N, C-alpha and C positions, 0 to 999 in steps of 0.2 A: 842527843837521841842515840840509842843503841839499836842498830839494824842487824837482825839475824836473817841470813839468806839460806833457806833450806833447799834441798835438792828437789823436793816434790811436795805437793800440798799436804799429804798425810803426815809427813815428818814435821811440817810447819805447825799443823794442828797439835801434834803431840808436844812440841816445844812450848807453844802458847799455853796449853792446858797446864803445864808444869810451872808457869810463872806465878808469882805471888798474887797479882791482880787478875781479875776475870777478864779475858780478852773479848774484844768486839771486832767484827769483820767489816772492812770497808775498802773497796777498790783494790782488790788483789793483795791484801795484807791483813794481818791481825794485829790489833793495837792493845797493849797491856801496859798502862802507865808510860814510863819513859822508854819502853822497849817495843819495837815494831818487828814482827816476824813476817817476812814475805817468802816467796818460793819461786823456784824454776819449775818447768814442766818437763823434766828430763833435760836433754840438751836444748837450750834455746838458740844456740849458734851451730853453724856447720862450716866446714872448709869452703871457701869461695871456689866457684868453678873456674876452669882454665881461662875462659873468656873474660873473667874479671881482671886478669893480669894483662891479657893481650887479646883484643877483639879477633885477631886472626885465628885464634885457637877455638873459636866457636865451631868451626868446621873441623871434622876429624881428618887429619892427614898424617901419613907416615913420616913425611919429611919434616914435621914439626916436633917429632919425638926425640929425646924425652922432654917433656914439659917440666921445668924446674923453676918455681917462683923464687925471686930474689928475697922476698919477705912474704911470709904467709899471711893471708887475710881471712877474716871470718865474715859471714853474712847471717842475718837472722833466719831461722827456720820458718817455714810457712806457719802462720797463726801464732808466732811468738812475739810479734812486734808489740802487742798490747801489754804483755807481762814485762817485756824489756822496758817499756816506757814507765811502768810502775816502779821498777827497780831503779831506773835512772833518776826519777823524781825523788825517791827516798834516799838514795845515795848522797844527793846534794845537801840533805838536811842532817846526815849522820855524823856524829862525832867518832863513833867506833863501829866497825863492821865485824860481824861474826860469821865466818864461813861454816856452814852446817851441811856440807855435802856428805854423802855416804863415806864411811871410813875406809876408802880404798883408792886405788890409782885413778879410776875413772871418776869417782866422786870428787876427788881433789881437782881434777881438770874441769869438771862440769860447772862448778860454781866460780872457780878462780878465773876461768876464761871470760865469764860474764863481767866480773869485777874489773878485769883489765880492759875488756872491750869498751866498757862505759867510762873508762878514764879515771877511776877512783885511785887516789894515791895516799890515803890516810892509813892509820893502823888497822890491822886485821887480826882477829883472834880465830882460833879453830875449835869447833865443837864436835866431839866424836861421840856418836850415839849408835849402839848396837842393839838396843832394846827400847821399844816405843812405850813401855809402861811408865807411868808417872814417876815412881821412885827412881827408876834407872835414869830417866831424862833429867830429873832434879839433881841427881848426883853428878851427871855429866856437865850440867850448867855450872856447877861449882868447881869444875876442874878444867876450865878453858886453857888451851895452849896457845903459843904464839904461832900464827900461820906460817911465819918464815921458816919454822922448823920443818915444814912439809914441802919446802921448795924442791928438793930432789924428787919427791914423789910427783910433783907437778911437771917437772922437766921430763921425767920418764913417760908420763901420760901424753904430754905434748909431742914428744918424739915418736911415740906410737901412732898418734893421730896423723902427723905429717908423713910418716913412713907409709902408712896405709894409703894415704892419698896419692903419694908418688907412685907407689907400686901398683895400686888398682887402676888409677887413671891411665898410666902409660901402657901397662900390659893389656888392659881391657881394650883400649883404643887400637893397639897394635894387632891383637888377634881378631878383633871384630873386623877391621879393615882387610886383614888377610882372609877372613871368612867370606867377605863379599867377593873377593877375587876367586875364591874356591866355590862360589855358588850358594853360600849360606846367607840368607837374608835375615839378620837379627843380631842382637848383641851377644858376644861371647865374653862373659864376665869372668875376670881373673882376680882373685884375692889372695893375700898372703897366708890366710888361714883356710878359707873355704876350699881353695884349689887342692892343697895337700889332703884335706879330709876327703874330697871327692876322689883323689888318687888312691887313698886307702881302699875305698869301696870298689873302684874300677879294678884294682889289682886283685882284690878278694873275689870279685865276680869272675875274673879271668881264671883264677886258680880253680874255682868250682867248675867252670865250663870245660877246662882242659884236663880235669882230673880223670885218671883212669884207675878204676878200682882193682885191687889185687887181692886174691884170696889168701888167707892164712889159717893155720890149723892148731889151735891150742888143745892140749891134752890134759884132762883132769884125772885125778885118782882119789877115791875115798879111802881113808886110812884109819885104822884103829890103833889107838895107843892105850895105855893102861887105864886112863881116866875118862876115855870117851872116844869120839870120832871127829874127824876133820876132813876138809877137802883141800888138796894141794894141787899145784900146777907144775907141769914139767918145764924145766929150764934147758932147752936144747942148746947145743954148742956145735962148733965145727966138727965134722965136715958138712953138717946139714945146712941146706940153703936158708939163710935168714935175711930179714930186712934190717934197716938201720935201728929198729927198736927191738931186735932180737926175736921177732915173730917168725915162726916156721912157715915156709912158702911151699913145701911139698908134703902132701898128706901121707905118703907111703910110709916113711919111718914112724910117724905118729901111730898109724893103724897097727903096724907090726909090734910096737912097744905096748900098746894098749891090750893086745891079745895075750901078752905074756905076764902082765902085771898082777891080775887077781890071784891071791894066795901067796904072793911073794913076800918074803920077810925083808925088813929094812931097819933103819936106825935113824934117830934124831941126831944129826951130826952137829948142828949149831942152833943155839937158842939165844935170841936177843929179847930181853924183857925189861921194860922200864915204865915207871910211873911218869906221866906227863901232865903238866898244869898249863892250861890255856886261859889267858886273861880275857875278860869280856871284850867284844868288839867296841871300838871307840865310838863316841858320838859322831854324828854325820857332818861332813862337808856337803855342799850342795851337790857336787858330782857324785859322791858316794851314795847320797840319797837318791839321785836320779837313776843310778845303776840298780839299786835294790827295788825301787818302786816300779821300774820297768820290768824287772824279772818277776816280781811278785804279782803285780796288778796290770801289767801290759801298758803302763802309762808312758807317753812320749816324754822326752826330756823337757820340751816346752811346757807340757801340761804340768809337770812337777814344779818347774820354775814359777809358772803363773799361780799355781796353788800355794806355793810358799809365800809369794808376794801377798796373796790375799790373807793368809794366816798371819803375816807380819803386819801389814798395813791396815786391813779392814777389821780383822778380828783381834789383833794384838796378842796372839796366842804363842808366838815364837819370837826368838831373837833374830837379828839380821840374817837373812837367808843366803845371800850371795857370797858365802864364805868358802875359802879353800883350805880352812884349818879344821882339824879333827880333835883339837885339844881345848882345855878350859882353864881360865885363870884360877889360881889357888884361892883368891879372895871370894870366889863364888861358891866354894865348898861349904862355907858356914850357912849359906842361904838355901842350899840344895834341897834339904828335906822340906822346908816350907814351900819352895817352888814346886816341888813334885806333889805335895799335898794338894795344892790348888789345881795343878794340871790333871791329876788322876781322879779327882773327887767324883766326877759325873760319869765315869765309864767303869763298868763292873770288872772288866779284864784288867785295865790299868790299876784300879783300886786294889785288886787282889795282888798284883805284882808289887804295888807300893807297900802293902801290909807285910809282905814277906821280905822286903829289902832290909839290909843292915847298914844303917847310916854311920856306923863306926868304921866301915871299910873305906879305903881310899885307893882308887885305881890309878893307873899310869896316865889317865886322861888329864889329870890336874897338873899341868906343867907350864909355868909362865914362860920358860925359855922357848917353847914351841908355839906361843900365841903371838901373832903379829897384829896387823890392823884389825883383824876379826878373830873371834873364837868360834868354836864349833856351834852348830845349830842346837838350840836348847829350848825347852818350854819357857815361857815368860813367867809362869806362875798363875796366870789368870785361868779361872775355871771355864772350860769350854761348854757352850750349849750346843750339843751335837745336833739338835733339831734345827739349829740355825746354820749348820755347816752342810755343804754338799757332801755326797758320799765320798768323793775324791778327797776333799779337804779333811774329812774324818780319818780316812785311811792314812794320809800323809802325816797328819798330826800324831796319830798313834805310833807310827814308825819312829818319829823324832823323840817322842816321850819314852818309847821302849828302850832306845839306845842310850838315852840319858839315865834311865832307871838301872840299866844293866851295870852301870859303874858301881852300884851298891850291892852287887851280888858277888859271891866268891868265885874263884876260878873253876873252870871245868877240869875235873881230875879224872884221868883215864889210865888204865893199865894196858899197855900195848905189847903184843907178842909177835915176833917174827921168827919163824922156824924154817930151817933147811933140813930136808930129809934125803937120805940116800936109799934108793930101792933099785935092784937090778942094775947096779953100777951107774945109775942115772940120778941127776939132781932134781929135787922138787922143792917148791917154796909154798908156804902158807902164812897168812897173817890174820890177826884178829884184835879186837879191842873190847875191853870191859870198862863200863862207866862206874867209877868209884864214888864220885860226887858230881851230880849234874850241874851244880853251880848256876851259872847264868843261862845254860842251854835251854831250859824249858820256856824262856821268853821268846826263843827263836824257832825251835823245832823240838819234837819229841822223838825224832828218828835217830837210831843208831847207825853209824856209817858202816860198821862191820861187826858181825857177831863175834863173841869171845871164843877163843880156842880153849880146848880142855887143858888142864894142868899137865905139864910135861917137864922132863928133865933131860939135859944134854946127855947123849949116849943111850937113852932109853930105846928099847926095841919097839918096832911098829910092824903092822901087817897091812898090805894092800887088799882091799875088799872088792872094789870094782873100779873100772876105768873106762873112759870114753873120749872121743875126739869130736870137737865142734868145728863146723865149717863157718868161718866168718869172712867178711870182706873189709878192707880198709875203707874209710869213709872220707868224703871230701870235707874241706873246712866248711863251717857253718857260715851262712851269709850274715853280714852285720845286722844287728838290731840297734835300737836306741841305747839299750843297756851296754852292749858290747862295744858300740862305737864310742860312747862316752868314756868307757873304761880304756879303750885304745887311745883316746885323746889325752887321758890322764897319764898314761904310761907309754908315751910315744916312743921312748927309747927302745922298746921291744921290736919296733918296726923299722929300725935303722940298722943297716948292715955294717957300716964303717965302725970298727971296734972303738976307735978313739972318740968318735962322736957319741957312740952309745954310752961310753963311760961318762962323758961330759953331761949327757942328758939324764943320767940315772936319778939325779936328785932335783931336777927342775920341775916346774909346774905343768909341763906338757904342752899340748897343742891347744891354743885358745885359753880362755879363762873360765872360772866358774860362771861369770855373768854372761859369757858370749856363746858357750858351746851349744846350748839349745837353739839359739837363734841361727847359728851357722847351719845346723841340720835343716831347719825350716827354710832358710834362704835357698839352699841347694834344691829342696823340693819345689819351692815357688818358681825357681828359674828353669825348671824342667830338666835338671841334671840328675835328680834322684826321684824314685817313686817308692811308696810303701806298698808292700804286698803282705797283708796281714801284719806280722811284727817285723818282717824283713825289710831292710833298706837296700834297694838295688839301683845300679846306675842305668840311666836311659842310654839310648844310642847316641844322643847328643853329648851326654856327659862322658861317655867312653871315648867319643871322637875327640873331644877337647883335650882330654888327658893324653891321648895318643899323639896329638899334634904339638903339645907344649914341650919345652926342654925338660928333661928329667928333674932338674933342680927345682923347677917351679911346682911340680906335681908330687914331690916327696917331702917328708916332714922335717928334714934336717935344718933347712934355712929358717923357717919360721920358729922352730923350737929354740934355735940359737938366738934369734931375735929376742924372744921372751927372756932368755938368760941375760942378754945385754941390757934389756930394759930394766930387769930386776937389779942389775948392778948399778945402773944409773940412779934408781930409786934409793940405793944403799950407799951412794956417794963413791962408788968404786969404778965408775965409767963416765964418759963424757958424751952428752947428747949430740954435740957437733961432730965428734969423731964417728959416732954411730951413723949419722945421716950421710957423711961423706963416704963411708964404706958401702952404704946402701946404694948411693948413686953410681959408684963404680960397678957394683953388682948389676944394677938395673941396665946400664949401658951394654954390659956383656950379654944379658938376656935378650935385649932388643936386637942385638946383632945376630941372634940365632933364629929370628922369626923367618918362617919359610911358608909361603902360600902353597907350594907344591906338596909339602908334607901335610899341611892341613887338609888339602883337597883329598889326598890319598887316605887320610885318617877318616874323613867324613864318608868317603865311599866304602871303606872297609867296614865301618860301623853299621852301614845299611844292611850288610850281609850277615851280621852276627846276631846272636840270640838275645842281645841286651834288650830289656823291655822299653817300649816307646812311651813317651810322656802322654798325658791325657790329650785327647783331640781338641779340647777346649782349654787353652792355657789360661792361668789365673790372670787377674787384672794387673798384677805386678809385672808379669812377663810381657803382656801386651804393651804396657807403658814403656817398659825397657826397650822392647823391639822398636817402638815408634821413635823413641829418642835416638836409638842407633841409626835409624834411616835419615832422620832430619839433621842429626849432628848437633842438635841444640844443647843437649845435656847428657853427660855420661851416666851410666847406671850407678846405683848405690853399691857400696861394698861393705863387707863386714868390718 
């Protein structure tokens, strides 16, 4: 008997439907001839709690930290025992096992840890599915790999799981116990990803709170040249008082110059004109889609993830959604027109775009060298019934289809002009853009970013017609939203000050993963560290106090982003998981040595007097349960 173990029931159904014989369901599995397809329900197992290793660790005590198991154990998750029993029974009858977890690090861990937990030692094949439609699943079933080839991916995922346990258990217990000494009755949860994300928001809130606006005074002048008129802006220089962006801080010289400009003659002293070609935006990764959907429709990152899962699993309209890739396999190019014909058939806007597409074009998205375990999000080719989709599902599907369609549109071609003018011995600048070929742009927007300038030649005379001075103020940074926070997590190197680390992080995947970023945000909200105010994400007093009390290294992104880099290296056979864990333990002992109840007390007291928003007066069920566990000491809170 061949046993296929899928990550979830929807994937199991798609696999069974693609088998030659019609499947029948019985006791947690689908039977099709000599093949049986069963499933996990997400993670069936979880890391054992500290008291599973030593009963003395049921009580939370500082003198017991750090807790480091000699050998890690797993225990069944609640409600998982029934399905584990089904898999155990089927494994005893199996000649061959096929691992059908999602094609990523966590998918490799999720199924393989069950196989190992249940003691199976026979041969295992690997089934990789990105698309739940029958032709794609049938093709994947004919291309099984040896699961041993994915051992490095499993070791990386296992190292991540163990590291999260060590980091979260020990630091959460330490700061929760310090919190009790400081007068806080509740769990202070610390996680290797959630805490740096919270730190980003706390620091942004502080920058907004402490911001002092400064006035500045831009001067404009309307200018006539031979072929028309344009507006230019003064470029003041020393000895005028300027800020670090070259903005004038004293209005007096601007007013004096504005009075003398009308009627003055000048010259176009420099002209930079060039034709620019801009390729279409790439198809989406999950995070890129979350950013766009949040900006366009105000959707939370979790709402986008949940919607994509529904489009993938329930409606089978898109390919695997939890992808960090924005590129597509070259092999899919031949099927793209047929795929889009099905995807666009039932929507007038998509159909119009499809009819105008040129399927003889090939964008830079088709690049095998940049496709890993996943490719970019794409329509599956199935025709959607929009009356059966929610409004949100329809919006998200259209975004995915649009970006895929854009690969068959020509580049946006513009003619850009930058002019420097000299009038009254002062420098002025102007810029403009003319669209020569809109290419893909109408699929995204019809707006022009800047009006075109009239035709000019270098050395041409000009004349000032009118001038004026505007009074503006510098603005504080914007609070984080779901869109900007996801983008910050994707590009975490921008928030790192150390130049060496910044260079190292430039090409990494950032903070968290495609699959976890939305959940991290929601976890911080559920634990009372963040609140949503319309679209803005703001830290609560408790969240700000926790960041203020933790060592800086715990609350900044460098460590966890470098963790992700090492985990990727383990998955690529370039690092060792044992060495990674040993380095983590050394780091952990150093952090525990910095725990300070006095600092936490001071931070909690300080936060009470600041303007950070307070959490809801009625904490969610998750917070209540976590607080209860913290008081009884029976079980630590969950971590991301």
